[in-house]
TISEGU-378558 format. One line per field, with one value per residue (C-alpha): residue number from 1; x, y, z; residue in one letter. Coordinates in Angstrom, 2 decimals, m for minus. Each point is the difference from the previous one (the first is absolute). Layout:
N
k	c(NUM,...) $
c1	c(X,...) $
c2	c(Y,...) $
c3	c(Z,...) $
r	c(A,...) $
//
This chain:
175
k	c(1,2,3,4,5,6,7,8,9,10,11,12,13,14,15,16,17,18,19,20,21,22,23,24,25,26,27,28,29,30,31,32,33,34,35,36,37,38,39,40,41,42,43,44,45,46,47,48,49,50,51,52,53,54,55,56,57,58,59,60,61,62,63,64,65,66,67,68,69,70,71,72,73,74,75,76,77,78,79,80,81,82,83,84,85,86,87,88,89,90,91,92,93,94,95,96,97,98,99,100,101,102,103,104,105,106,107,108,109,110,111,112,113,114,115,116,117,118,119,120,121,122,123,124,125,126,127,128,129,130,131,132,133,134,135,136,137,138,139,140,141,142,143,144,145,146,147,148,149,150,151,152,153,154,155,156,157,158,159,160,161,162,163,164,165,166,167,168,169,170,171,172,173,174,175) $
c1	c(24.41,1.28,m1.40,0.11,0.00,m0.62,2.12,m1.31,1.84,m0.95,m3.76,m0.79,m0.97,m3.47,m2.60,1.58,3.58,1.75,0.51,m3.77,m0.28,2.59,m1.88,m3.21,1.66,2.55,m0.89,1.28,0.57,m0.62,0.85,2.01,m2.01,1.79,m1.37,1.31,0.25,0.63,2.65,1.60,2.38,2.48,0.04,m3.78,m0.01,2.60,m1.64,m3.25,1.88,1.53,m3.32,m1.76,2.52,m0.31,m1.17,0.91,2.74,2.35,1.28,m3.44,m0.18,0.46,m0.24,m1.24,1.14,m0.63,1.74,0.58,m1.17,3.28,1.99,m2.13,0.83,3.73,m0.29,m2.05,2.73,2.79,m1.97,m1.31,2.50,m2.57,0.27,m3.10,m0.62,0.44,m1.07,m1.17,1.10,m1.71,1.04,1.96,m0.31,3.19,m1.05,3.52,m0.56,m0.85,m3.15,m1.46,m1.76,m2.69,0.00,1.56,1.97,2.86,0.28,3.44,2.64,m1.27,1.47,2.51,0.52,m0.22,m3.20,0.36,m2.80,m0.88,m1.08,m1.02,0.07,m2.26,0.96,m1.17,2.18,m2.16,m1.13,m0.31,0.69,3.15,2.42,0.72,3.65,m0.95,m2.40,2.79,2.31,m2.55,m0.33,3.77,0.39,m2.94,1.21,m3.19,m0.78,m0.78,m2.91,m0.07,m3.53,0.84,m1.96,m2.68,m0.17,m0.34,m1.55,m3.27,m3.65,0.73,2.53,m2.56,1.01,m3.26,m0.41,3.73,0.41,3.78,0.22,m1.90,2.41,2.97,m1.21,0.78,3.68,m0.62,m1.30) $
c2	c(74.67,m1.20,m3.19,m0.10,m3.23,m0.01,m2.54,m0.10,m1.52,m2.55,m0.14,2.06,3.68,0.72,2.55,2.87,m0.61,2.38,m2.86,m0.37,3.77,m0.21,m2.88,2.04,3.25,m0.86,m0.88,m3.38,m1.32,m3.49,m1.96,m3.19,m2.50,m2.74,m3.42,0.18,3.40,m1.11,m2.72,1.00,m2.05,2.13,m2.30,0.22,3.77,0.74,m2.42,1.99,3.26,m1.40,m1.45,3.34,1.79,m2.53,1.68,3.55,2.10,m0.04,3.47,1.28,m1.89,1.55,m2.30,1.57,m2.08,0.28,m1.85,m3.67,0.89,1.93,m3.10,m2.01,2.52,m0.35,m3.80,0.24,2.11,m2.39,m3.06,1.31,2.79,2.10,3.76,2.11,3.74,0.20,m0.91,1.99,m1.94,1.26,m1.13,m3.10,m2.44,m1.38,m3.64,m0.89,1.92,m1.98,2.15,m1.53,m3.07,m0.54,m3.24,0.63,m2.47,0.72,3.76,m0.14,0.94,3.33,0.54,2.84,0.06,3.38,0.38,0.61,2.56,3.11,m0.64,2.28,m1.24,1.91,m0.44,1.17,0.88,m2.03,m3.06,m3.01,m2.42,1.62,2.46,3.08,m1.05,m3.41,1.56,2.38,m3.02,m1.72,3.17,0.26,m3.67,0.12,3.24,1.73,3.61,0.26,2.17,0.68,0.89,0.44,m1.69,m1.82,m3.43,m2.85,2.35,m1.92,0.58,m0.41,2.83,2.22,m0.66,m0.43,2.78,0.58,2.83,0.21,m3.62,0.80,2.91,m2.34,m2.00,3.04,m0.93,m2.87,2.18) $
c3	c(m48.44,3.38,1.53,3.81,1.97,3.75,1.93,3.60,2.92,2.60,0.57,m3.14,0.17,1.35,m1.13,1.98,m1.22,m2.40,m2.48,m0.28,m0.46,m2.81,m1.60,0.01,m1.08,m2.67,m3.57,m1.18,3.51,1.33,3.11,m0.30,2.03,1.89,0.90,3.57,1.69,3.61,m0.38,m3.29,m2.11,m1.94,m3.03,m0.28,0.47,m2.65,m2.45,0.45,m0.66,m3.18,m1.20,0.59,m2.22,m2.83,m3.18,1.09,m1.55,3.00,m0.90,1.10,3.34,3.45,3.02,3.24,2.96,3.70,2.82,m0.91,m3.51,m0.43,0.87,m2.43,m2.75,0.76,m0.18,m3.23,m1.58,1.06,m1.17,m3.32,m0.83,m1.82,m0.41,0.54,0.05,3.78,3.50,3.00,3.09,3.16,3.50,m1.08,2.91,1.48,0.05,1.21,3.24,3.16,0.45,m3.14,1.34,m2.64,m1.98,m3.38,m2.11,m2.37,0.42,1.65,m0.67,m1.29,m3.49,m0.12,m3.77,m1.71,m2.01,m3.75,0.13,1.97,3.57,2.85,3.60,2.40,3.64,3.40,2.99,2.43,m1.95,2.29,m2.88,m1.41,1.54,m2.04,m0.19,m1.42,m2.53,m1.05,m0.37,m2.25,m2.09,m0.39,m0.97,m2.40,m1.63,1.10,0.75,3.73,1.18,3.76,1.11,3.68,2.78,m1.97,1.62,m2.49,m2.57,0.05,0.92,3.73,m0.29,m1.73,m3.61,m1.84,m2.53,m0.51,m2.49,0.57,m1.17,m3.19,m0.56,0.46,m3.00,m2.16,0.42,m2.41,m2.84) $
r	c(M,T,H,Y,F,I,V,P,G,L,G,N,S,G,P,D,H,W,Q,T,Y,F,E,Q,T,L,N,N,C,K,R,I,E,Q,T,E,W,D,A,P,D,C,G,D,W,I,A,K,I,D,A,A,L,N,G,Y,D,L,A,T,V,V,L,I,G,H,S,L,G,C,T,A,I,A,H,W,F,V,Q,F,G,K,T,I,K,G,A,L,L,V,A,P,S,D,I,E,S,P,V,Y,T,F,P,A,T,G,F,T,P,I,P,L,R,K,F,S,F,K,T,V,V,V,A,S,R,N,D,E,W,V,S,F,Q,R,A,A,F,F,A,E,Q,W,G,S,E,L,V,D,I,G,D,A,G,H,I,N,A,A,A,G,F,G,K,W,E,Q,G,I,T,L,L,N,R,F,E) $
//
């Protein structure tokens, strides 16, 4: 049985976001709650990820990250070195870009270490928070499969990604 863990980005994912849809649709799925969503600290975020996975057979765990959540997953892997079943990394924010002006502590530099488990990076051609080229670079460095979904903005609720069936289908790559 696969256990899915939602790892939202900055500000959390609201009721109309695809991550909330996943949480409500998938069996064995839970959101990893953070203490501070709007001025995140990387150390706190990755500690919450690790604590949430405590007690689970890691071979059954798939992390589902969006935006800054993808960066948190990369930092979690570098810090804790644990191998899970896989991770779906959607619209990984480029926190090193000058356009990223939100308060966030400890997320840079973005880890570029290859994951020891299967990962899929989903990227848009017109994401304001990460260029497609940069997302492709992350995918290459992380050893991830890259899925180009065209012009899809930041792949969030504002871009029309609420009930995202294609995303659910992408999870089949981890079975």
